[in-house]
Backbone as a printed PyTorch tensor [residue, N CA C, xyz], in Angstrom:
tensor([[[112.9950,  96.3040,  73.2680],
         [113.1850,  96.9440,  74.5170],
         [113.5410,  96.2350,  75.7540]],

        [[114.5100,  96.6240,  76.3990],
         [114.7780,  95.6550,  77.7620],
         [113.9700,  96.5600,  78.9230]],

        [[113.2470,  95.7240,  79.4680],
         [112.6800,  96.3080,  80.6940],
         [113.3430,  95.7700,  82.0190]],

        [[113.5890,  97.0170,  82.8250],
         [114.2470,  96.4340,  84.0880],
         [113.5250,  96.1690,  85.1730]],

        [[112.4310,  96.4360,  85.2360],
         [111.4490,  96.3490,  86.3280],
         [109.9770,  96.5610,  86.2560]],

        [[109.0410,  96.0710,  86.8130],
         [107.7010,  96.4760,  86.9570],
         [107.6660,  97.3160,  88.3090]],

        [[106.9610,  98.2950,  88.2240],
         [106.5480,  99.2870,  89.4580],
         [105.1050,  99.0060,  89.7940]],

        [[105.1680,  98.7900,  91.1360],
         [103.6840,  98.3090,  91.6500],
         [103.2940, 100.0510,  91.8560]],

        [[101.7400,  99.9080,  92.2560],
         [100.9660, 101.0790,  92.3360],
         [101.6980, 101.8420,  93.7680]],

        [[102.0400, 101.0740,  94.7260],
         [102.4320, 101.6470,  96.0110],
         [103.6290, 102.5000,  95.7950]],

        [[104.6030, 102.2470,  94.9400],
         [105.6810, 103.0230,  94.3840],
         [105.2200, 104.4220,  93.8230]],

        [[104.1310, 104.2570,  93.0640],
         [103.6790, 105.3340,  92.1870],
         [102.9840, 106.2790,  93.0440]],

        [[102.0540, 105.7560,  93.9130],
         [101.3490, 106.4960,  94.7240],
         [102.3260, 107.2520,  95.8560]],

        [[103.3760, 106.7520,  96.2870],
         [104.3860, 107.3310,  97.2120],
         [104.9740, 108.5280,  96.5000]],

        [[105.3230, 108.4240,  95.2970],
         [105.7050, 109.5230,  94.4010],
         [104.8700, 110.8000,  94.5000]],

        [[103.5860, 110.3620,  93.8670],
         [102.3720, 111.2570,  93.5720],
         [102.3490, 111.9820,  95.0180]],

        [[102.3570, 111.5520,  96.1770],
         [102.3820, 112.1450,  97.3300],
         [103.4660, 112.8840,  97.9430]],

        [[104.5940, 112.8360,  97.0590],
         [105.6000, 113.7290,  97.5410],
         [106.4270, 113.0030,  98.3850]],

        [[106.3940, 111.7110,  98.5670],
         [107.4050, 110.9090,  99.7010],
         [108.9350, 111.0640,  99.1310]],

        [[109.6110, 111.6750,  99.8220],
         [111.0200, 112.0900,  99.5230],
         [111.7500, 110.6260,  98.8810]],

        [[111.7270, 109.4960,  99.8440],
         [112.5960, 108.2720,  99.3900],
         [112.0830, 107.7360,  97.9940]],

        [[110.6410, 107.7740,  97.7050],
         [110.5090, 107.4460,  96.2880],
         [110.8580, 108.2400,  95.3980]],

        [[110.8970, 109.6470,  95.5130],
         [111.3090, 110.5070,  94.4800],
         [112.8250, 110.1840,  94.2650]],

        [[113.6340, 110.0350,  95.2640],
         [115.1270, 109.6440,  95.2750],
         [115.2750, 108.3650,  94.5300]],

        [[114.5080, 107.5380,  94.8600],
         [114.5490, 106.1880,  94.2010],
         [114.6500, 106.3310,  92.5000]],

        [[113.4680, 106.9960,  92.2030],
         [112.9100, 107.1360,  90.8610],
         [114.1550, 107.9050,  90.1490]],

        [[114.7760, 109.0980,  90.7770],
         [115.8100, 109.6530,  90.2220],
         [116.8750, 108.7150,  90.1060]],

        [[117.2390, 108.1570,  91.0370],
         [118.2690, 107.1720,  90.7190],
         [118.1970, 106.0150,  89.5000]],

        [[116.9180, 105.5150,  89.2810],
         [116.5860, 104.6160,  88.1620],
         [116.5000, 105.3630,  87.0230]],

        [[116.8060, 106.6760,  87.1170],
         [116.8590, 107.4930,  85.5430],
         [117.3510, 106.8820,  84.3250]],

        [[118.2880, 105.7560,  84.4380],
         [118.9380, 105.1290,  83.2760],
         [118.1090, 103.6850,  82.8390]],

        [[117.1630, 103.3390,  83.8990],
         [116.4170, 102.0310,  83.7990],
         [115.2720, 102.1520,  82.9840]],

        [[114.8080, 101.2650,  82.4330],
         [113.5110, 101.2190,  81.6820],
         [112.4000, 100.5930,  82.6600]],

        [[111.5720, 101.1720,  83.1690],
         [110.5410, 100.6770,  84.1080],
         [109.2260, 100.7220,  83.6410]],

        [[108.5860,  99.7420,  83.7730],
         [107.0570,  99.6050,  83.3020],
         [106.1990,  99.5170,  84.2470]],

        [[104.8570,  99.7800,  83.8900],
         [103.7970,  99.6030,  84.6190],
         [102.8710,  98.5170,  83.7420]],

        [[101.9560,  98.0180,  84.7360],
         [100.8350,  97.1930,  83.9320],
         [ 99.4730,  97.8300,  83.8180]],

        [[ 98.7030,  97.6470,  83.0000],
         [ 97.3550,  98.2540,  82.9440],
         [ 96.6470,  98.7050,  84.4930]],

        [[ 96.7450,  97.2510,  85.3280],
         [ 96.2070,  97.2340,  86.5380],
         [ 96.8010,  98.6020,  87.1980]],

        [[ 98.2020,  98.8150,  87.3480],
         [ 98.8010,  99.7320,  87.9760],
         [ 98.3670, 101.1450,  87.5310]],

        [[ 98.1030, 101.3680,  86.2840],
         [ 97.4320, 102.3490,  85.6050],
         [ 96.0690, 102.8100,  86.1270]],

        [[ 95.2870, 101.8250,  86.1250],
         [ 93.8310, 101.9580,  86.6780],
         [ 93.7370, 102.1930,  88.0440]],

        [[ 94.6690, 101.6280,  89.0020],
         [ 94.8510, 101.8470,  90.1620],
         [ 94.9450, 103.2150,  90.5890]],

        [[ 96.0820, 103.5570,  89.9090],
         [ 96.5590, 105.0990,  90.1000],
         [ 95.5720, 106.1710,  89.4970]],

        [[ 94.9910, 105.7590,  88.4930],
         [ 94.2010, 107.0590,  87.8280],
         [ 92.9570, 107.2740,  88.6120]],

        [[ 92.4220, 106.2140,  89.5300],
         [ 91.4990, 106.5660,  90.3570],
         [ 91.5020, 107.8170,  91.4240]],

        [[ 91.8470, 108.8850,  91.0210],
         [ 92.1290, 109.9840,  91.8980],
         [ 90.7650, 110.5490,  92.4170]],

        [[ 90.8060, 111.3610,  93.3230],
         [ 89.8400, 111.9600,  93.9930],
         [ 89.3300, 113.2840,  93.3960]],

        [[ 90.0640, 113.9610,  92.4810],
         [ 89.5990, 114.9280,  91.4930],
         [ 90.1920, 114.9170,  90.3490]],

        [[ 89.8770, 115.8640,  89.3470],
         [ 90.3240, 115.9130,  88.1740],
         [ 91.7740, 116.5190,  88.0620]],

        [[ 92.0930, 117.4720,  89.0360],
         [ 93.5970, 117.9470,  89.0300],
         [ 94.4510, 116.8420,  89.5250]],

        [[ 94.0360, 115.8270,  90.2770],
         [ 94.9970, 114.8290,  90.8390],
         [ 94.9910, 113.7810,  89.6870]],

        [[ 94.0210, 113.4270,  89.0560],
         [ 94.0550, 112.5800,  88.0420],
         [ 94.7800, 113.0300,  86.7210]],

        [[ 94.5740, 114.1340,  86.5060],
         [ 95.5850, 114.7190,  85.3480],
         [ 96.9360, 114.6290,  85.5790]],

        [[ 97.3110, 114.9350,  86.8420],
         [ 98.6460, 114.6410,  87.4630],
         [ 99.1280, 113.4380,  87.3240]],

        [[ 98.3950, 112.6300,  87.8550],
         [ 98.8500, 111.0740,  87.8180],
         [ 98.8520, 110.4250,  86.5230]],

        [[ 98.0950, 110.7420,  85.5050],
         [ 98.2070, 110.4070,  84.1740],
         [ 99.3800, 111.0590,  83.4250]],

        [[ 99.6660, 112.2730,  83.7760],
         [100.9610, 112.8190,  83.1910],
         [102.3250, 112.0880,  83.7280]],

        [[102.1370, 111.4310,  85.0500],
         [103.4510, 110.9620,  85.7480],
         [103.3650, 109.6320,  85.1730]],

        [[102.2510, 108.8640,  84.9580],
         [102.2960, 107.1950,  84.2360],
         [102.8990, 107.2900,  83.0260]],

        [[102.7480, 108.5030,  82.2870],
         [103.5140, 108.4140,  80.7800],
         [104.7780, 108.2400,  80.7150]],

        [[105.2410, 108.2610,  82.0350],
         [106.8920, 108.4140,  81.7290],
         [107.2240, 106.8310,  81.9720]],

        [[106.3480, 105.8280,  82.2050],
         [106.7560, 104.3280,  82.2670],
         [106.3370, 103.6190,  80.9060]],

        [[106.8400, 102.7150,  80.4730],
         [106.5020, 101.7370,  79.4030],
         [105.1080, 101.0430,  79.9500]],

        [[104.4050, 100.8550,  79.1360],
         [103.2990,  99.8350,  79.5370],
         [103.3990,  98.5390,  79.0140]],

        [[103.2850,  97.7090,  79.8570],
         [103.6570,  96.3330,  79.6480],
         [102.3650,  95.4780,  79.8730]],

        [[101.4350,  95.2160,  78.7950],
         [100.1930,  94.4050,  78.7540],
         [100.2830,  92.7920,  79.1370]],

        [[ 99.5660,  92.5310,  79.9810],
         [ 99.5680,  91.0010,  80.1050],
         [ 99.1990,  90.0970,  78.7730]],

        [[ 99.8520,  89.0200,  78.7530],
         [ 99.5060,  88.1300,  77.6100],
         [ 98.4720,  86.8860,  78.2600]],

        [[ 98.0260,  86.1950,  77.2660],
         [ 97.1110,  85.0760,  77.7950],
         [ 97.9150,  84.1940,  78.7540]],

        [[ 99.0760,  83.9900,  78.7230],
         [100.1210,  83.1950,  79.4410],
         [100.1600,  83.9250,  80.9440]],

        [[ 99.9950,  85.2600,  80.9670],
         [100.0940,  85.8660,  82.3440],
         [ 98.7130,  85.8580,  82.9450]],

        [[ 97.5010,  86.1110,  82.2860],
         [ 96.3380,  85.5380,  82.7940],
         [ 96.1610,  84.1200,  83.2920]],

        [[ 96.7660,  83.2490,  82.6780],
         [ 96.4800,  81.9020,  83.2230],
         [ 97.4670,  81.8220,  84.4740]],

        [[ 98.6420,  82.2070,  84.6470],
         [ 99.3680,  82.4220,  85.7970],
         [ 98.7060,  82.9600,  86.8830]],

        [[ 98.0740,  84.1960,  86.4330],
         [ 97.3720,  84.8640,  87.6860],
         [ 96.0800,  84.0800,  88.2060]],

        [[ 95.3650,  83.5600,  87.3010],
         [ 94.2130,  82.8850,  87.7520],
         [ 94.5790,  81.5070,  88.6620]],

        [[ 95.6210,  80.8910,  88.3500],
         [ 96.1170,  79.8280,  88.8580],
         [ 96.4630,  80.2380,  90.2220]],

        [[ 97.4980,  81.3030,  90.5140],
         [ 98.0800,  81.9550,  91.6580],
         [ 96.7550,  82.3190,  92.5680]],

        [[ 95.9640,  82.8610,  92.0750],
         [ 94.6980,  83.5650,  92.6930],
         [ 93.8740,  82.6350,  93.3300]],

        [[ 93.8000,  81.2610,  92.5310],
         [ 92.9460,  80.2610,  92.9830],
         [ 93.5390,  79.6880,  94.1710]],

        [[ 94.9840,  79.6190,  94.0340],
         [ 95.7450,  78.8500,  95.2790],
         [ 96.0240,  79.5530,  96.3940]],

        [[ 96.1220,  80.9850,  96.3080],
         [ 96.4930,  81.5830,  97.3680],
         [ 95.4020,  82.7690,  97.8060]],

        [[ 94.2270,  82.9520,  97.2360],
         [ 93.2050,  84.0510,  97.7980],
         [ 92.7480,  83.6770,  99.2400]],

        [[ 92.2590,  82.2770,  99.1700],
         [ 91.7230,  81.8810, 100.5180],
         [ 92.7900,  81.8610, 101.8110]],

        [[ 93.7570,  81.3320, 101.3660],
         [ 94.9220,  80.9940, 102.5180],
         [ 95.6300,  82.0210, 102.7580]],

        [[ 95.8860,  83.1890, 101.7810],
         [ 96.7690,  84.0890, 102.2610],
         [ 96.3200,  85.4660, 101.6940]],

        [[ 95.0140,  85.6170, 101.2750],
         [ 94.1550,  86.8410, 101.0810],
         [ 94.9080,  87.6700,  99.8590]],

        [[ 95.6250,  86.8380,  99.1120],
         [ 96.2350,  87.5530,  97.8950],
         [ 95.1430,  88.0770,  97.0680]],

        [[ 95.2510,  89.3220,  96.5070],
         [ 94.1670,  89.8500,  95.8890],
         [ 94.3710,  89.8180,  94.0660]],

        [[ 93.0400,  89.8370,  93.5510],
         [ 93.5800,  89.9050,  92.1280],
         [ 94.2450,  90.7680,  91.2290]],

        [[ 94.3620,  92.0400,  91.6560],
         [ 95.1600,  93.1410,  91.0440],
         [ 96.6170,  92.8600,  91.2990]],

        [[ 96.8990,  92.2390,  92.5440],
         [ 98.5270,  91.9420,  92.8320],
         [ 98.8260,  90.7370,  91.7850]],

        [[ 98.0140,  89.7240,  91.7950],
         [ 98.2970,  88.6340,  90.9240],
         [ 98.5310,  88.9990,  89.4350]],

        [[ 97.7340,  90.0170,  88.9850],
         [ 97.7390,  90.3540,  87.4320],
         [ 99.1260,  91.1910,  87.3390]],

        [[ 99.5140,  92.1690,  88.4680],
         [100.8160,  92.7690,  88.2330],
         [101.9920,  91.7800,  88.1330]],

        [[101.8400,  91.0090,  89.2440],
         [102.9070,  89.9000,  89.3830],
         [103.1340,  89.1840,  88.2490]],

        [[101.9610,  88.6290,  87.5910],
         [102.1950,  87.8270,  86.5930],
         [103.0350,  88.3130,  85.1520]],

        [[102.9390,  89.6310,  85.2060],
         [103.7850,  90.3690,  83.8480],
         [105.3810,  90.2990,  84.3800]],

        [[105.6040,  90.4090,  85.5480],
         [106.9700,  90.3740,  86.0690],
         [107.5350,  88.9710,  86.1080]],

        [[106.7370,  88.0480,  86.1840],
         [107.2870,  86.7290,  86.4430],
         [107.5130,  86.2060,  84.8850]],

        [[106.6650,  86.6100,  83.8900],
         [106.8750,  86.2750,  82.5480],
         [108.2320,  86.7900,  82.1460]],

        [[108.5820,  88.2310,  82.5730],
         [109.6750,  88.7960,  81.9070],
         [110.8440,  88.5410,  82.8500]],

        [[110.6510,  87.9760,  83.9590],
         [111.7850,  87.4660,  84.7370],
         [112.6300,  88.6290,  85.3270]],

        [[111.6940,  89.6780,  85.8290],
         [112.4170,  90.9890,  86.4380],
         [111.7150,  91.4290,  87.4550]],

        [[112.3590,  92.2880,  88.2700],
         [111.8740,  92.3750,  89.7720],
         [110.4620,  93.3940,  89.5590]],

        [[109.7490,  93.1490,  90.5890],
         [108.5480,  93.9630,  90.7990],
         [108.8980,  94.7610,  91.9520]],

        [[109.0480,  96.1340,  91.7370],
         [109.2700,  96.9560,  92.9050],
         [107.9850,  97.2940,  93.6260]],

        [[107.8710,  97.1990,  94.9240],
         [106.7930,  97.4360,  95.5720],
         [107.0860,  97.7680,  97.1690]],

        [[106.4120,  98.5990,  97.8210],
         [106.3440,  98.5480,  99.2310],
         [105.5120,  97.6240,  99.8690]],

        [[104.6640,  96.9490,  99.3110],
         [103.6880,  95.6710,  99.8440],
         [104.4440,  94.4330,  99.5900]],

        [[105.4720,  94.0110,  99.7750],
         [106.1130,  92.9790,  99.6270],
         [105.2730,  91.7630, 100.1280]],

        [[104.7210,  92.0100, 101.2840],
         [103.8040,  90.8180, 101.8140],
         [102.7150,  90.3870, 101.0240]],

        [[102.2200,  91.3170, 100.0820],
         [101.0620,  91.1270,  99.1620],
         [101.5950,  90.0180,  98.1470]],

        [[102.8010,  90.0240,  97.7040],
         [103.3590,  88.9950,  96.6840],
         [104.2220,  87.9900,  97.4590]],

        [[104.5430,  88.0130,  98.5460],
         [105.4550,  86.9070,  99.0530],
         [104.8470,  85.4190,  98.9260]],

        [[103.5770,  85.0970,  98.9500],
         [103.2340,  83.8190,  98.7500],
         [103.2060,  83.1980,  97.2510]],

        [[103.5870,  84.2580,  96.5000],
         [103.5500,  83.8220,  95.0550],
         [104.6780,  83.2800,  94.6480]],

        [[104.7560,  82.3110,  93.8000],
         [106.0560,  81.5020,  93.4880],
         [106.6140,  82.3330,  92.3900]],

        [[107.9330,  82.0810,  91.9020],
         [108.7420,  82.5820,  91.2230],
         [108.8630,  84.1060,  90.9360]],

        [[108.3920,  84.8900,  91.9740],
         [108.4580,  86.2820,  91.7500],
         [109.5030,  86.8770,  92.6670]],

        [[110.0800,  87.7720,  91.8620],
         [111.2770,  88.6170,  92.5440],
         [110.6900,  90.0420,  93.1590]],

        [[110.1190,  90.0570,  94.4290],
         [109.4580,  91.3470,  94.8280],
         [110.5660,  92.1440,  95.7020]],

        [[110.6880,  93.5310,  95.4790],
         [112.0610,  93.9190,  96.1450],
         [111.3590,  95.3870,  96.5020]],

        [[111.4340,  95.8580,  97.4600],
         [111.2990,  97.1210,  98.5040],
         [112.4430,  98.1170,  98.1480]],

        [[112.3130,  98.9640,  97.2390],
         [113.1000,  99.7160,  96.6470],
         [113.7260, 100.6800,  97.7880]],

        [[112.8260, 101.1510,  98.7430],
         [113.4000, 101.9710,  99.6430],
         [112.8790, 101.5940, 101.2060]]])
């Protein structure tokens, strides 16, 4: 399966909140294979009540789940150690980015500044 991009939590949350630009972007991507990582799933699933959680889980099932490999973990640890103190790069972000870097595909996010210091990543704001 060819994956066309990794979707960050910010895009998922926008859609779940009914943000029209996010909904339009997902509609335009209907022929693309988009993936999430377990970190995105975990960040999204943490809803404030059961109804929201169930809705989020149903939404997440539309994406391919791309699990990190040991090489992704190594990349994430290296970049976290290098950029945490200097740029406040967070652990979930390097874990999500590591998969996109390995697959050499875009990472779609509204938080490009979270990923900007990381090398070799193609972070894109979709709307």
